[in-house]
C-alpha positions in Angstrom: 151.2 98.8 136.3 149.2 99.9 139.3 146.9 97.4 140.9 143.3 98.6 141.5 142.5 99.1 145.1 139.8 96.7 146.3 136.4 98.1 147.1 135.9 98.4 150.8 132.9 96.7 152.5 131.8 100.1 153.7 131.5 101.4 150.2 129.7 98.3 149.0 127.3 98.7 151.9 126.8 102.4 151.0 126.1 101.7 147.3 123.8 98.9 148.2 121.9 101.2 150.6 121.6 103.9 147.9 120.4 101.4 145.3 117.8 100.0 147.8 116.5 103.5 148.5 116.1 104.2 144.7 114.4 100.9 144.2 112.0 101.6 147.1 111.2 105.1 145.7 110.9 104.2 142.1 109.1 100.8 142.3 105.6 102.2 142.9 106.1 104.6 140.0 107.2 101.8 137.7 104.2 99.6 138.8 101.7 102.4 138.1 103.2 103.1 134.6 103.2 99.4 133.7 99.6 99.0 135.0 98.5 101.9 132.7 99.3 99.7 129.7 97.3 96.7 131.1 95.1 95.0 128.6 92.9 93.6 131.4 89.6 95.1 132.6 90.8 95.9 136.1 93.7 97.7 137.7 96.0 94.7 138.5 99.7 93.9 138.4 101.4 92.3 136.6 99.7 93.5 133.4 97.6 91.1 131.4 98.9 92.1 128.0 99.6 95.4 126.4 97.0 98.0 125.4 96.8 101.8 124.9 93.0 101.9 125.3 93.1 103.4 128.8 95.0 106.4 127.6 92.4 106.7 124.8 89.7 106.5 127.4 91.3 109.3 129.3 91.7 111.6 126.3 88.1 111.0 125.3 86.7 111.5 128.8 85.4 115.0 129.1 85.5 115.1 132.9 89.2 114.0 133.0 90.3 116.3 130.2 88.5 119.3 131.8 90.0 118.5 135.2 93.5 118.1 133.6 93.3 121.6 132.0 91.9 123.1 135.2 94.8 121.7 137.2 97.3 123.2 134.8 95.5 126.6 134.9 95.3 126.4 138.7 99.0 125.4 139.0 100.0 128.2 136.7 98.3 130.9 138.7 99.4 129.5 142.0 103.0 129.3 140.8 103.2 132.8 139.4 101.7 134.4 142.5 104.0 132.2 144.8 107.1 133.2 142.8 106.4 136.9 143.1 105.5 136.8 146.8 108.1 134.2 147.7 110.9 136.1 145.9 110.0 139.4 147.6 109.7 137.7 151.0 113.1 136.0 150.6 114.7 139.3 149.7 113.2 141.0 152.7 113.9 138.2 155.2 117.5 137.6 154.1 118.5 141.3 153.8 116.3 143.4 156.0 114.5 141.3 158.7 117.4 141.7 161.2 116.7 140.1 164.5 113.2 139.1 163.4 114.7 136.9 160.5 114.2 133.5 162.2 110.6 134.3 163.3 109.6 135.6 159.8 111.2 132.6 158.1 109.3 130.2 160.4 106.1 132.1 159.6 106.6 131.8 155.9 107.4 128.0 155.9 104.8 127.2 158.5 102.5 125.5 155.9 105.2 122.8 155.5 105.0 122.1 159.2 101.2 121.3 159.3 99.2 118.7 157.5 97.6 120.1 154.4 94.2 118.9 155.6 94.4 121.1 158.7 95.4 124.1 156.6 92.5 123.4 154.3 90.0 123.3 157.2 91.5 126.5 158.7 91.1 128.3 155.3 87.5 126.9 154.9 86.5 128.3 158.3 88.3 131.6 157.6 86.5 132.1 154.3 83.2 131.5 155.9 84.0 133.9 158.8 84.9 136.8 156.5 82.0 136.1 154.1 84.3 135.4 151.2 82.7 132.1 150.2 84.8 129.0 150.5 84.3 127.2 147.2 85.5 129.8 144.7 88.4 129.8 142.3 90.0 132.7 144.1 89.8 130.9 147.4 91.3 127.7 145.8 94.2 129.7 144.3 94.9 131.3 147.7 95.0 127.9 149.3 97.4 126.5 146.7 99.7 129.6 147.0 99.8 129.1 150.8 101.0 125.5 150.3 103.6 126.1 147.6 104.9 129.5 148.8 107.5 127.9 151.2 109.2 126.0 148.3 109.9 129.3 146.4 110.9 131.1 149.6 113.4 128.4 150.7 115.1 128.0 147.2 115.4 131.8 146.6 116.6 132.4 150.1 119.4 129.8 149.6 120.4 131.6 146.4 120.5 134.9 148.2 122.8 133.7 151.0 125.5 133.0 148.3 124.9 136.2 146.5 127.7 138.9 146.1 125.9 142.1 147.0 128.9 144.2 145.7 127.6 143.5 142.2 124.4 145.4 143.0 126.4 148.2 144.5 128.4 148.5 141.3 125.2 148.6 139.3 123.7 151.4 141.5 127.0 153.4 141.4 126.7 153.3 137.6 123.3 155.0 137.7 120.9 152.0 137.6 117.8 152.3 139.7 116.6 149.7 142.2 114.2 148.0 139.7 116.7 147.9 136.9 119.4 146.6 139.2 117.1 143.8 140.3 116.0 143.0 136.8 119.5 143.0 135.2 121.8 141.9 138.1 119.9 140.3 141.0 117.3 138.2 139.2 119.8 136.6 136.7 122.0 135.6 139.5 119.3 134.1 141.7 117.4 132.5 138.8 118.5 129.0 140.0 116.4 129.5 143.1 113.5 131.0 141.3 113.4 128.2 138.7 113.8 125.5 141.3 111.0 127.0 143.4 108.7 127.3 140.4 109.1 123.7 139.5 108.4 122.5 143.0 105.5 124.9 143.3 103.8 123.8 140.1 104.2 120.1 140.7 103.0 120.4 144.3 100.0 122.5 143.2 99.1 120.1 140.4 99.1 117.1 142.7 97.6 118.9 145.7 94.7 116.8 147.1 93.6 118.0 150.6 93.3 121.7 149.8 91.5 121.0 146.6 89.1 118.6 148.2 88.0 121.2 150.7 88.1 124.4 148.6 87.3 123.4 145.0 84.0 124.8 143.7 81.4 122.6 142.1 82.3 122.3 138.4 85.9 123.3 139.0 87.4 119.9 139.8 91.2 119.5 139.8 92.6 116.3 138.4 93.4 114.6 141.8 89.8 115.1 143.0 88.5 113.8 139.7 90.7 110.7 140.0 89.5 110.2 143.6 85.9 110.4 142.5 86.5 108.0 139.6 88.1 105.4 141.9 85.1 105.4 144.2 83.0 103.7 141.5 85.4 102.2 139.0 88.7 100.4 139.3 90.1 100.1 135.8 93.6 101.1 134.6 92.3 104.5 133.5 93.5 105.6 137.0 97.0 104.4 136.3 96.9 106.1 132.9 96.0 109.4 134.6 98.9 108.9 137.0 101.3 108.1 134.2 100.4 111.3 132.4 101.0 113.3 135.6 104.4 111.6 135.9 105.3 112.3 132.3 104.2 115.9 132.6 106.5 116.4 135.7 109.4 114.8 133.8 108.7 117.1 130.8 108.9 120.2 133.1 112.2 119.1 134.5 113.7 118.1 131.1 112.5 121.3 129.4 114.2 123.3 132.2 117.4 121.3 131.7 117.3 122.0 128.0 116.7 125.8 128.0 118.3 126.7 131.4 120.6 123.9 132.4 120.7 121.7 135.4 123.3 124.0 137.0 120.5 126.6 137.4 118.7 124.1 139.6 121.4 123.9 142.3 120.3 125.2 145.6 123.0 127.8 145.7 123.5 128.0 141.9 123.8 131.5 140.4 123.0 130.2 136.9 
């Protein structure tokens, strides 16, 4: 009978470090979720009993519900546009950019390198300069697309680097046109990158605060801005309930993708 090898100190230290990182990242989320069920009148921790009344208050609050629906609509439009542009940009940069590839890649992912508040100010000044009008739904969507586009571009680009182009050549040799080849060969094989980018794009857009603060029109208030305005005057657990709903929604998006697509489609280089 073989004796089990003792666990080395290095491995114990490694596991302890990983566990500490997870605790550090998840503890704020756990505190927010628990605070959402607080029976007390104020946003405190630990909770003073259990109650669902703050969720009831959220669902019966017209401003919050309207902001929630608006954020979903905004995230949907921003994600769809970013997926189309980001996928096309990734195809061009990876396959056709040549010596300009690094420069074009840097240009596309530039919004990740700058604080969102600076990007929002730049867009605000640009909209006024061209006479577009800053606080419009179109301007807000453009701002969100600019912020979430790099996520789609990077994930799709990674999928394309592991792509076997001979499959496209076979499709073309059998008489399929460029569009049909992309739809039936290329897209199914890079869907992992497209889906991953879509998830990151939607969640980032839904939770985007600086761009929305500067570009949202009066009456079109995304959920993060509505929550910020609420906390300026009230400090009850409704804010935690709103945050909990956002967390649950993000989890539902990921779990739904897992169910219908599979986690293997979310790998950076996965071909699905």
